[in-house]
C-alpha positions in Angstrom: -146.3 51.0 132.6 -150.0 51.9 132.9 -151.0 49.0 130.7 -149.0 46.5 132.8 -150.4 47.9 136.0 -153.9 47.5 134.6 -153.2 43.9 133.6 -151.9 43.1 137.1 -155.0 44.6 138.6 -157.2 42.4 136.4 -155.2 39.4 137.3 -155.5 40.1 141.0 -159.3 40.6 140.6 -159.7 37.3 138.8 -157.7 35.5 141.4 -159.8 36.8 144.3 -163.1 36.2 142.5 -162.1 32.5 141.9 -160.8 32.2 145.4 -164.0 33.5 146.9 -166.1 31.2 144.5 -164.3 28.1 145.5 -164.3 29.0 149.2 -168.0 29.5 149.1 -168.5 26.2 147.2 -166.3 24.3 149.8 -168.3 25.9 152.7 -171.6 24.8 151.1 -170.3 21.3 150.6 -169.1 21.0 154.2 -172.3 22.3 155.6 -174.4 19.9 153.4 -172.2 16.9 154.5 -172.6 17.7 158.2 -176.4 18.3 157.7 -177.2 15.0 156.0 -174.8 13.1 158.2 -176.4 14.3 161.4 -180.0 15.0 160.4 -180.2 12.1 158.0 -179.6 9.7 160.8 -182.4 11.3 162.8 -184.8 11.3 159.9 -184.0 7.7 159.0 -184.5 6.7 162.6 -187.9 8.4 162.7 -189.3 6.8 159.6 -192.0 4.1 160.1 -190.9 0.5 159.6 -191.7 -0.1 155.9 -189.7 -3.3 155.6 -191.3 -6.1 153.6 -190.1 -9.4 155.1 -190.4 -11.1 151.7 -186.8 -10.1 151.1 -185.3 -12.0 154.0 -181.7 -11.5 152.8 -181.7 -7.9 154.0 -182.3 -9.0 157.6 -179.7 -9.5 160.2 -179.5 -12.9 161.9 -177.8 -11.5 165.0 -180.1 -8.5 165.8 -183.3 -8.9 167.8 -186.4 -7.9 165.9 -187.4 -4.3 166.4 -190.4 -3.6 168.5 -190.5 -7.0 170.2 -192.8 -8.3 171.8 -194.9 -6.9 168.9 -194.3 -9.0 165.8 -196.8 -7.6 163.3 -198.6 -4.2 163.4 -199.4 -2.6 160.0 -196.2 -4.4 158.7 -194.0 -7.2 159.9 -191.3 -5.7 162.2 -187.7 -5.6 160.9 -185.7 -8.6 162.0 -188.0 -11.4 161.1 -187.0 -13.7 158.2 -189.5 -15.5 156.0 -188.7 -19.2 156.0 -192.1 -20.3 154.7 -192.8 -23.2 152.3 -195.5 -23.3 149.6 -197.0 -20.0 150.7 -197.3 -16.5 149.2 -197.2 -13.7 151.8 -198.1 -10.1 151.7 -197.5 -8.2 154.9 -199.2 -5.0 153.7 -202.4 -6.1 152.1 -205.2 -3.5 152.0 -207.7 -6.0 153.5 -207.8 -3.9 156.6 -208.7 -5.2 160.1 -210.9 -3.0 162.3 -207.6 -1.9 164.1 -205.5 -0.6 161.2 -205.1 0.0 157.5 -203.0 -3.2 156.7 -203.1 -6.8 157.5 -200.9 -9.8 156.8 -202.2 -12.1 154.1 -200.9 -15.7 153.9 -201.9 -17.9 150.8 -201.4 -21.6 151.5 -200.9 -23.0 148.0 -200.7 -26.7 149.0 -202.1 -28.8 151.9 -199.8 -28.6 154.9 -198.0 -25.6 153.6 -196.3 -23.5 156.3 -196.1 -19.9 157.2 -192.9 -19.7 159.1 -191.1 -16.6 160.4 -187.7 -16.8 162.0 -185.9 -14.5 164.4 -182.1 -14.5 164.3 -181.3 -14.8 168.0 -183.3 -16.7 170.7 -185.9 -14.3 172.0 -186.6 -14.3 175.8 -190.3 -14.7 176.5 -190.2 -15.5 180.2 -191.8 -12.1 181.0 -194.9 -13.0 178.8 -197.8 -15.3 179.3 -199.6 -15.4 176.0 -199.4 -14.9 172.3 -202.3 -13.0 170.8 -203.5 -11.9 167.4 -206.5 -11.0 165.3 -207.5 -13.4 162.5 -209.9 -13.6 159.6 -210.3 -16.9 157.8 -212.8 -19.3 156.3 -212.1 -22.8 157.7 -214.3 -25.9 157.9 -212.9 -28.2 160.6 -211.3 -27.8 164.0 -207.6 -28.6 163.8 -207.1 -27.4 160.2 -205.0 -24.4 161.3 -202.3 -25.0 163.9 -199.7 -22.7 165.4 -196.4 -23.7 166.9 -193.5 -21.8 168.5 -189.9 -23.0 167.7 -186.7 -23.1 169.7 -183.5 -23.5 167.7 -185.8 -24.7 164.8 -187.3 -27.5 166.9 -191.1 -27.3 167.3 -192.4 -27.1 170.9 -195.9 -28.4 170.2 -198.9 -27.5 168.0 -202.1 -25.9 169.1 -205.3 -25.5 167.0 -206.1 -21.9 166.4 -209.8 -22.7 166.1 -209.7 -24.2 169.6 -209.1 -20.7 171.0 -211.4 -18.8 168.7 -214.7 -17.4 170.3 -216.6 -18.5 167.2 -215.8 -20.9 164.3 -213.3 -19.3 161.9 -215.6 -18.8 158.9 -216.0 -15.9 156.6 -219.4 -15.0 158.1 -217.9 -14.5 161.6 -215.3 -12.0 160.3 -212.3 -10.9 162.4 -211.7 -12.6 165.8 -209.2 -12.1 168.6 -207.1 -15.2 169.6 -205.2 -15.6 172.8 -203.1 -18.7 173.3 -201.3 -19.3 176.6 -197.6 -19.8 176.1 -197.9 -22.7 178.6 -200.1 -24.5 176.2 -197.5 -24.0 173.5 -194.8 -25.4 175.8 -192.9 -22.1 175.4 -191.8 -20.5 178.7 -188.1 -19.4 178.2 -187.0 -18.6 174.7 -188.2 -19.0 171.1 -186.6 -18.6 167.7 -189.6 -18.6 165.4 -193.4 -18.9 164.8 -195.0 -21.5 162.5 -198.6 -21.6 161.2 -199.7 -24.6 159.1 -202.9 -25.2 157.2 -203.8 -28.7 156.1 -205.7 -27.6 153.0 -205.4 -24.9 150.3 -206.6 -21.6 151.6 -205.8 -18.1 153.0 -205.8 -16.3 156.3 -205.4 -12.7 157.4 -203.5 -11.8 160.5 -203.1 -8.5 162.4 -201.8 -7.3 165.8 -199.5 -10.4 166.4 -197.7 -10.0 169.6 -196.6 -11.6 172.9 -198.3 -10.2 175.9 -198.7 -10.4 179.7 -202.4 -11.2 179.3 -203.6 -14.0 181.6 -206.2 -16.1 179.8 -206.3 -19.6 181.1 -207.6 -22.1 178.5 -207.7 -25.9 178.2 -205.0 -27.4 176.0 -206.0 -28.7 172.5 -205.2 -32.4 172.0 -205.0 -33.7 168.5 -207.7 -36.2 167.7 -207.0 -39.9 167.2 -207.9 -40.8 163.6 -209.6 -44.0 162.6 -206.5 -45.5 161.0 -204.8 -45.7 164.4 -207.4 -48.3 165.4 -205.7 -50.8 163.2 -202.7 -52.2 165.1 -199.8 -52.9 162.8 -199.0 -56.1 164.8 -202.0 -57.8 163.2 -200.4 -57.6 159.7 -198.6 -60.7 158.5 -195.2 -59.6 157.3 -193.5 -61.0 154.2 -190.0 -60.4 152.9 -190.2 -58.3 149.7 -188.4 -61.0 147.8 -191.3 -63.4 148.4 -194.0 -61.1 147.1 -194.6 -61.4 143.4 -197.9 -59.6 142.9 -199.2 -56.3 144.1 -202.5 -56.2 142.2 -204.5 -58.4 144.7 -207.1 -56.1 146.1 -207.4 -57.9 149.4 -203.7 -57.2 150.1 -204.5 -53.5 150.2 -206.0 -51.9 153.3 -207.7 -48.5 153.1 -206.8 -46.6 156.2 -209.2 -43.6 155.8 -211.2 -41.5 153.4 -211.9 -44.0 150.6 -212.1 -47.6 149.3 -210.5 -50.0 147.0 -211.8 -50.5 143.4 -211.6 -54.2 142.6 -212.8 -56.7 140.0 -212.6 -60.4 140.9 -210.2 -59.4 143.7 -207.9 -57.7 141.2 -206.9 -54.2 142.1 -208.3 -51.6 139.7 -207.9 -48.4 141.6 -208.8 -46.3 144.6 -211.6 -43.8 145.3 -212.4 -41.1 147.7 -215.6 -41.6 149.8 -217.0 -38.0 149.8 -213.7 -37.0 151.3 -210.7 -34.7 150.6 -208.0 -37.2 151.3 -207.6 -41.0 151.4 -204.8 -43.5 151.9 -204.5 -47.2 151.2 -201.5 -49.3 152.1 -200.1 -52.7 151.2 -200.4 -55.0 154.2 -197.3 -57.0 154.8 -194.3 -54.8 154.2 -193.5 -53.1 157.5 -189.9 -54.6 157.4 -189.1 -53.5 153.8 -186.4 -50.9 153.7 -184.8 -50.4 150.3 -187.0 -50.7 147.2 -188.5 -49.1 144.1 -192.3 -48.4 144.1 -193.7 -47.7 140.6 -197.3 -47.0 139.5 -198.9 -46.4 136.1 -202.3 -44.8 136.4 -204.7 -42.4 134.8 -204.9 -38.7 135.9 -208.6 -38.3 136.8 -210.2 -35.3 138.4 -208.3 -35.6 141.6 -205.7 -32.9 142.3 -202.8 -34.9 143.8 -201.6 -38.4 144.2 -199.0 -39.6 146.7 -196.7 -42.6 146.6 -196.1 -43.5 150.2 -193.0 -45.4 151.2 -191.6 -46.7 154.5 -195.0 -46.5 156.0 -195.0 -47.7 159.6 -198.3 -46.2 160.8 -200.5 -43.1 160.3 -197.9 -41.0 162.1 -194.7 -42.2 160.4 -194.1 -42.4 156.7 -192.4 -40.8 153.7 -194.1 -39.8 150.4 -193.6 -38.4 146.9 -196.6 -36.3 146.0 -197.4 -35.4 142.4 -199.9 -32.7 141.5 -201.0 -30.5 138.6 -200.8 -33.4 136.1 -197.4 -34.3 137.6 -195.9 -30.9 136.8 -195.2 -30.4 140.5 -193.6 -32.9 142.8 -192.6 -32.8 146.5 -191.0 -35.0 149.1 -192.3 -34.9 152.6 -191.9 -36.9 155.8 -194.4 -37.4 158.5 -192.8 -38.4 161.8 -194.6 -38.7 165.1 -197.6 -37.2 163.4 -195.9 -34.0 162.2 -195.5 -33.5 158.5 -192.4 -31.7 157.1 -191.7 -30.7 153.5 -188.2 -31.9 152.5 -187.9 -30.9 148.8 -190.0 -29.8 145.9 -189.6 -29.1 142.2 -191.6 -27.9 139.2 -191.5 -30.0 136.0 -192.3 -29.2 132.4 -194.9 -31.2 130.6 -196.3 -30.9 127.1 -200.0 -29.8 126.9 -201.0 -32.9 124.9 -199.6 -35.1 127.7 -201.5 -33.7 130.6 -204.4 -36.1 130.2 -202.4 -39.2 129.4 -201.6 -42.0 131.8 -198.8 -41.1 134.2 -195.8 -43.3 135.1 -194.5 -42.3 138.5 -192.3 -43.8 141.1 -190.7 -43.5 144.6 -187.5 -45.1 145.6 -185.9 -45.4 149.0 -182.4 -46.7 149.6 -180.4 -46.1 152.8 -180.7 -42.4 153.7 -182.1 -41.4 150.3 -185.6 -40.9 148.9 -186.1 -40.2 145.2 -189.2 -39.4 143.1 -189.4 -40.6 139.4 -191.5 -39.6 136.4 -191.4 -41.6 133.2 -188.5 -43.7 134.8 -186.4 -40.6 135.3 -185.4 -39.2 138.7 -186.9 -35.7 139.1 -186.3 -35.1 142.8 -184.1 -36.4 145.5 -183.5 -35.9 149.2 -180.8 -37.4 151.5 -181.0 -37.3 155.3 -179.6 -39.7 157.8 -182.6 -39.2 160.0 -185.1 -40.6 157.5 -187.4 -43.4 158.5 -185.7 -46.7 158.0 -188.4 -49.2 156.9 -192.0 -49.6 156.1 -194.6 -50.6 153.5 -196.0 -48.8 150.5 -199.2 -46.9 150.0 -201.2 -44.7 147.6 -203.0 -41.6 148.7 -205.4 -39.2 146.9 -206.1 -35.6 147.6 -208.8 -33.2 146.3 -209.5 -29.6 147.4 -213.2 -30.4 147.9 -214.9 -33.4 149.3 -215.6 -35.7 146.4 -215.8 -39.3 145.1 -213.0 -39.0 142.6 -210.9 -42.0 141.8 -207.6 -43.2 140.4 -207.5 -46.1 138.0 -204.4 -48.3 138.5 -202.9 -49.8 135.3 -199.8 -51.2 136.9 -198.3 -51.3 140.4 -194.9 -52.9 141.3 -192.4 -52.9 144.1 -188.9 -54.3 143.6 -186.1 -54.6 146.1 -182.9 -52.5 145.8 -179.4 -53.0 147.0 -178.4 -50.0 149.0 
């Protein structure tokens, strides 16, 4: 009996020990859950905004950006999506402005690349009068860097950033404070995004970007009228494409700006820059052409990009296939009413031993489609019912620095297509 009683006592002791152990464990778990559920929210809400907007998929398209009207201060505020093209962006670069530890770096990898940040909902700005920011850049000409506000993805009107700078935006002048009246940007009610475009390869640093109530009246920037606009298209004699058999007569090509035609006995041999970054020559007589294939065989000189222009109406309205990096990169863009927009782009693979060989490139337009070709193969396509409907062809050159580089044309041809 004594042994059995002792065994029962031990059994009861083990039971209570395990009961107390599990009770304590459950209590600790419950307290931990309540602690992290409650205090975790407080801590998370008090953390500084460390979001990098390069991952735009993590942003909500229905939530207004945090901290508005401030857009950037040490980092881009949560709620802005990166919709940029041909740019590399770092919103926490250590190139500090005098007002903080970080600044926003934008590398424009191609001419007319865009830094474009988008806010999900329409943001009310009626209470504000200006957009202001600090900038450090090294630009050469007024009008190279433009800013535009957007409403439902429609641009409201560009303004030159240099126009509002106290001094030229050069490296020697360092950081400068910019204030642009919203009235000059045609933005008085709501916006959905901010776009900054640079017409050359380069970089800028931005800090303290915000909307404010500062009143700083300033005259509005008006884009300059370029020399090419002085040639009225009505003076060109138009020919049906079916009646044009040769495209190598030099006098049939008109250089609109930046260069000249290379000819021998009036035979087209090429085009050259005239101490310029960009040039464009067009075939006079094709403003009514609509559906055709434009093909060129040329060398690849020291220039950095060549554009095959199609459906060219005037200097403000045309389409183009642009090839760069020895035709390893191609893009389609449209300039309409003077505003250029990137439509598509692609990277191509080329063998190293082919980089210096002649290139065979082409651009075709048919109906609502534009295609780019390399070695008679389609490498890029874009379809859009709003594309320009008709116009002539042209060849453009681009170089990062002003130069006298040239392109030697081995063959040029335009043939009609049935849409």
